[in-house]
Each structure stands twice: as C-alpha cells, then as structure tokens.
N, C-alpha and C positions, 0 to 999 in steps of 0.2 A: 504494500500500500504506500502510495506517495504521500509525503507529509504536506500539510497545509503550510504554505510559505508566506510569511509576513516580512515586510521590509520596513525598517526603521533606521533612524540615524544612530550612530554609535555614541557611546558615552564613556567616561573614564573607567567605569567598572568593567567594560567590555575588553579592555586591552589584553589581559592574560589569555582569554579565550580566543581572541583574534590572532594572537601570536601563535597559539597552539594550532589553529586552523592553518595559518600561513606555513608553519613548520611542517605539518603533516602533508599539506598539498605540495609543497616544494620537494620534500623528500620523495613523494610518489611520482613526480613529473619532471624533475630537474636533475636527473642522474648525470647530466653533463657538467654540472658545477663541480669545481675542485673543492675539497674540504676547506681549504683556507678561504676561498671566495665565499663559500656558504657561510662560514663563521663571520666574515666581515659584513655580508649582506644581512644576516640575521641580527647582528648588533645594530645596524642602521635601522632596520625595520622596528626592532624592539624599542630603541632609545629615541629615535627621531621621527619615524613615519607614523607608527600607530598611535602614540600619545597625542599627536598634534593634527593629524589628518581628519577631515570631515568625511566619514565613511558611511556607506549604506550597508546595513547588516541584514542578512536573511536569517530568519529564525523560524522555529516551529511553534506550535501552540503553547509549549512550555517555556518559550523564550530561549531555547537552546540555540546557539549560533551554528548555522549550517554553512555559511559562507559570508563573504563581504566583498564590497567593491568601493574603490576610490574613483571619483569622477571630478575632473577639473574642466568646467565648460563642456565642450563636446568630446573631450578626451577621457577615455577609460584608463585611469592611471594604474589600477590593479584590480584583479578579480581572482579570488581564491575560494575554492569550495572544499570542504572537508572530504577526504577520499571516500568515506562511507556514504556520502550523499551525492557524489558525482553521478551524472546520468539520470538524475531524478528531477530535473527542472529547476534547480536552484540557480545555476549560472544563467540559464535562459530568462528566469524571472528578474534577475539583477540587470541583465542587458535590456530587457523590456522596460524596466524602470528608468534606466538611463536614456533610452530612446524616447520615452514620454517627455523627458525634459529637454532633449536636443535631437532634432530630426536627423542631423548628420553626426555620426560618431566615428571616432578614430581610436585605434588601440595599437600598441606595440607588443609584439609577441616574440619570445626567443625562437629563433629558427629551429633549434634542436627540439623544441617542445611541440612535436607533431600533433599530439592530442589537442593542445590548445588551438593550434592553427586550424585543425579540422573542425573544432567546435565553432570558432568564429566564422569559418567559411560556411558551415551549415546554417548560420544565422544571417547569411547574406553579405558578410564582409568580403572585400576584395583587396588583393595586394596592390599597394600604391608604390612602395619602394622598399629598399633594403639597406641597412647599415651594417658594415662589417664588424662592428663592436657594439656593446651595450652603452647605455647612457653614462657609465662611469669609465668607459674606455677599455673594459675587459673584453677578452676574445670570445664573446658570445653574440653572434650576429642577431640583429633584430629585423623582423618583418614589420613594416608599417602598413596597417590595414585601415580601410574605411568602409562605411556603409551609409547610404542615403535614405533608406526606407526603414520603417518600423517593422519589428517582428512580433 
C-alpha cells in the first residue's frame, strides 16, 4: 500500500531526520563518490545546507519524513527520498509540488546516478547541457536538465 504523502516546509527539528534520509539515499545511489568526498559533502550538508535551507518535506500520516526537496526559484536544488520509499510516488509528489510553483524547472543530476537521471526523464525533463565537474569542482560530471510542463 502506498503511503499518503503530505508536503510541508521543514523546521529545525527536522534536521536529524533529513540528514538520515540524505545519508541513506546517497549511500544507495552515489556509489561513485570517494569516501573522502562523501565525508566532506556530508559535513557540508549537515552543518551548512540542512540547518539553513528552506526545504519541502514529504511525510506520511504520522509525520515521518519520506523525502525532501530544496527549491530555489525554478531550480530543484536537491531531492532525496529514503530508499525504502523510492518508487512509491514521493519524488514525483515533490516534483509536482515544485512545478505548481514554477512552470519551468531545472535540476542538476550527477551523470553517474543513472537512476536519478531516468527518474527525471520519466517526469519529462530533458538534457540541456553537461558539466565535466560538480559545483565544487570535483570529478563528478553533472547533467543539467529542464522541463517546461507540469507532471
């Protein structure tokens, strides 16, 4: 049975659970990260991003965090879903929420994360360009995707 998905803004008390979801999702999908890069990125996410970002949180009826998304204007900054809830409509609900706010969406996806690329392409995103490194200059190419219609 698929959970009922509620979307709300994050609060300070959500940070530990958001970090747990981030960690589980990255470990499940980002096997290409070196252990040292993972540690650096995790510290940035824990100390700088999650405590200060305005995030949309997908929860179930008991307010358990299923996933979350960061959105800055039309750009999806981050979207992570707990591995045990992937494929159950959580990511789709978050993207639908973003699209309701902005008709044209963009997102950057690690090229090595084929599952994420396929997810976004199923939702109508198309490749616009590619960067050979990530935003911090690490050797993880990014695909820059866009979508003009709502899903």
